[in-house]
N, C-alpha and C positions, 0 to 999 in steps of 0.2 A: 420598156420590155422587159427591163429586170425587176419592176414592181410585179408585172403579172405572173413572172415563173416563181417568185417567191410567194404569191398565194398560191398557185398550183400546189408548190411543195407543201404548203401549210395544211392544204386540205387534206392531201395524201397522205401525211403524218398524224391526221385526226382521226381519219378513216382507220386505218391501221389501228390506233388505241381504243378504237369503240368497238372493232373487231375483236381485240385481245381482253377487254373488259369485258365484253359480252360470252366469250367464252368461258373465263374464268368465274364468271356470275351463276355459269350452269350447276357446278359442282360446290358451291360455296354454302354450308347450314347455316341458319340463323339462329344466334344466339338470344336466347330469353333470361334474362335477371330476373328472378323471385324476390320480392320484397315482402315482409311480413307487415300486416297492416300495424297501424299504430293502436297501441293497445294504452290505458292509461294506469300509472303507476297505483297499486293497492298497497296499503299499509296494515301492519298488524295493529289493531287498537285496542285499547280500553276504555272504561268509563269513571270518570272522576265521581269520588263516592263522598255523601256526608252522612254522619248519624255516630253511633257509638262505638269505638273501636277498642276491642277486648284484646290487651297483648296475652299472649300464651307463648311460652317457651318450655323445650326439652332439657331437663338437667339430668347428668347421667351420677349415679350413684355405684360405688364400687366397695364390695368387700373388705373389711379390714383385716390385715394379717392372712388373705387368703393363701393357701396351702394344696395343691392335690397331690395325693400322695397313691402311690402304683405299687403294688406289692405282686414280686414275680416269683417263680418257683421253676427251676429249669431242671431239676434232677428227675432222670427216668427213671429211677429204682423206685421212687415213691408211688403209694396207692391212696387214693381218695378215703377217708375216714368219715367225717362230718363236717358237712357246711352249716355254719351256725346263724347267718346274716343274708340280708336280702338287701335291694336297691331300696335307699329310701331310711333306711334302719339308723338309728343314732347309736354310737358305740363311743366305749370309756377306753381311755388310754391303758394298754394292757392286756383287754380283752381279746380272747380266742375267736378268731372269726373264720379258720378253716382249720381242719387238722388232718394228718398224714398220718399214713403207715409206712414202715419201711423194714421189710422182713429181715434183711440181712443186718443190718443196726441193732434190732429187737433181738436178734438171736443172738448176736455178740455180748448185748448188753447181758441176757438170761446165763449165757455161759461165765460171764466175769461173775454175778452175783452168785453163781451156785459154786464157783470156785472160791469164794468170799467165805461161802458158807463152811464149806469143806475145813477150810484153814480156821475157821473159827471154832469149831465143832472138834478139831483135831487139838487145837491148844487148849480148850477146855478141858479134855480128857487127859492131857497131859499135867494140867495142873490139879487133877483130883489125884491122879496118881501120885503126884509129890506131896500132895497132904495126908495119903497114906502112909509113907515111909520117904525118907532123903534118897533113896535109892530107888532104881536108878535117877539120875538126875537129866531132867528135862529142859532145865531154863534155856539152853543154846536152843534148841529143837523150839520150846516155844516163842522165842526172840526171832527165830526166822520165819516162821508162820505169820506172826505178827508183820514183819516186815511184806510177807507175800499178800497179807490182808491188805494194806496201806498200798499197793502196787495194783489190786483189782478193783479198790475203791476208787484209786485215779481213772482206771479204764474205764469204770461203770458212769463216774461223771462226766466224763471227757465224752463218751458216748452220747448220754444222756441229753448233754448240752447240745451235741451235732445233732440229734432227732428235734430237738427244741426249736434251733434256728431254721428246721423245715415248716414250722407250723406257722401259719399267718397270723400273727397277733398285732393287734393296732396299736400304732407307732403314738399316735395321739388322738385327742377325743375328738369326734368329727360324725361326718354323716356318711353311710356308705353311698356311691355313687354308681357302680357298676359291678355286677359279678360275672365270669367270665359264662357264657352258655355251656358250656362242658360241665363247670363245676353245678350249674344249675341243674343238668340232666342226670348229675349223680355217677361222672365219671371225670378222670384227670388227663389233662392233656399238656405237656411241660412245655411253659413259654412265659411269655412278659403280660404284664396286666390280668392276673387272675382276678383281683379283687382292687377296685379303686375306691379312694377315701378323700372327702374334701373336707378341710378343716380351716378354722377362722374365730374370730372372736365373735361373732353375731353380730356386728354391726358394720352400717354400711355409711362411708364418707362421701362427700363433694365439696368441692369448691364453694364456697358463700357468694352468689352475685350480689352485685352491688345495687342491683336496682328493683329488688323483691327483699322485702322483710319476712323472715319465719319466726315462730314462735312454737315453743315447746309444748310439746304434747298434739300438735295440728296433722292431720292424717293426710297422706297424698296416693292415690291409687295410678297403679299402672297395668297392661297385661302383657304378659310374658309366656311364650310358648303356650298360648292359650288359654292362660291359668289368670285369673284378677290376683292381684298380691296388692296388699294395702302395707304403707309404713309408717311410724310415728317417728316425730322429730323429737329426740332425747336430749339434743345439748347442742348449743350453737358456742361457735368461738368468732373471734376476730377474722378469721380466713375460711372455718371448714361450719361445715352441718351435719351433726350425726343424726343418723337414723336406726331405727330398729325395726325387724321385720314384725309385724302383728299376725298375717298370714303364714301357715306352715309351709316353708320353702324344700321339706325332705327331697319333693321329687326333683326339684331345682337345684341342689344343692352343688352341682357342679357350674352354675353358673355364675360368673363373677361380676357381673354388672347388670344394672339397671337403668333404664331411663323413665323417668316421671315425667308427667306434663305439669307445668306451674302456670294457674292463672292469674296474671297481675291485675292491677286495679285499672277498671275501663275508661277510655279517654272521652268526654262525652261530648256529643254535639260539634265532631270535627270534620271536615274536610280533609279527604287523604284520597291517595292513589299507589298503584303501584310503582315502586322506587326504579324500577327499569323506564318508568317513563320520565323521568327526572334527567335532565342533562347538566352538565357543568361546563361551563365558560369563563375561565379565569376566574373571579370570586363570584360570579352571579351563578342562579340556578334557573333554567326553563324548561318549560314542555313544549311540545308541537300540537296545538291544538287544531281540528279537522273543522272545517265549517261544512255547511249543507251541499255544497257543489262537490266536497272530495277535496280539497285544497287545503293544505297545512301552514298554521302560520306559529311562528315563536311567541310564546308570551313569558314575559318572567314572574318568578313566583318566588316567595318566601317561603322555607320548610322548615320543619320540627322535628319532631322524635321519629325515628325509623321502629317502626311495630310491624312483627312478623313477615315482614316484606313489603310492608306499606308505608309511604312517607306521609307524615302529617304535612299539610299546605295551610300555613297561616295568612297567607295572603296572596292574591293573584286569581284564585278559582273558586268558585262558588257551589260547585259540585251539579253534576247532571253533563258536563261537558266530555267529548268523546276526544281521548288524544292516544297519539303513536307511541308503539313502543319501539321503535327501530327510526 
């Protein structure tokens, strides 16, 4: 009897569970997990090359003793007189580049010159009177007039120097690299950089590379600002190579540096590959070679020189292989 009661209870419990589960299933949402399909790994690759490898590198040459001079004129009382130079002109030290007028200064100079002349004429007149007779004695008057003349001379000298300071005069020999637009158009606006000038020795210096041999007289070409330039080797020291410009660089006088391309001695019939493809593990070098199925295998290689981003392979590859860069 006890056994039958237990079975009935179990059946009753199971029925309730089914009912509860059934009710819950009516409101439950089905969750779908999306998975990306399998994709085979792709690599960035390059080909192992075989042939002549011509090294080429750039070398920067810098103007020796280069200096850029800016001429500023800020006095608002000045008026433009004459502009004597234009961009690209070669000038000598002390040469007048731009002249200005200053009416107030020039008027003062004129007044002191006139006062000086009046004193001179009066002193001369007194001297002639004294030649005629000793009386009256104008010695003291003449002395005072001469002192006044000295004072007027000092004023004229000081004002003339002041006016000269307002003129633009070349401080050094060089090339004009700029003339302010207002000056080019015939009027003056006070401010800085009215005229700019580039100065230097005319020679260009570069550090001597260890892997290239230069010879005096050799010519090297480059293009800068759309202009083809040519430089000649003038001198070779233990640490430097000295160049001179064959091309007229007047239009590029403000350029302090140039980059010239040097072609080195070609490496004949060598196997080479991008140095990005060569990896290092401890003291060994290796590359990842791809097979026809797209799988890669590490291959140990022996490397030589590195030229323009390419590594010479002396053992391990024969050319034509496809290798990965990552």
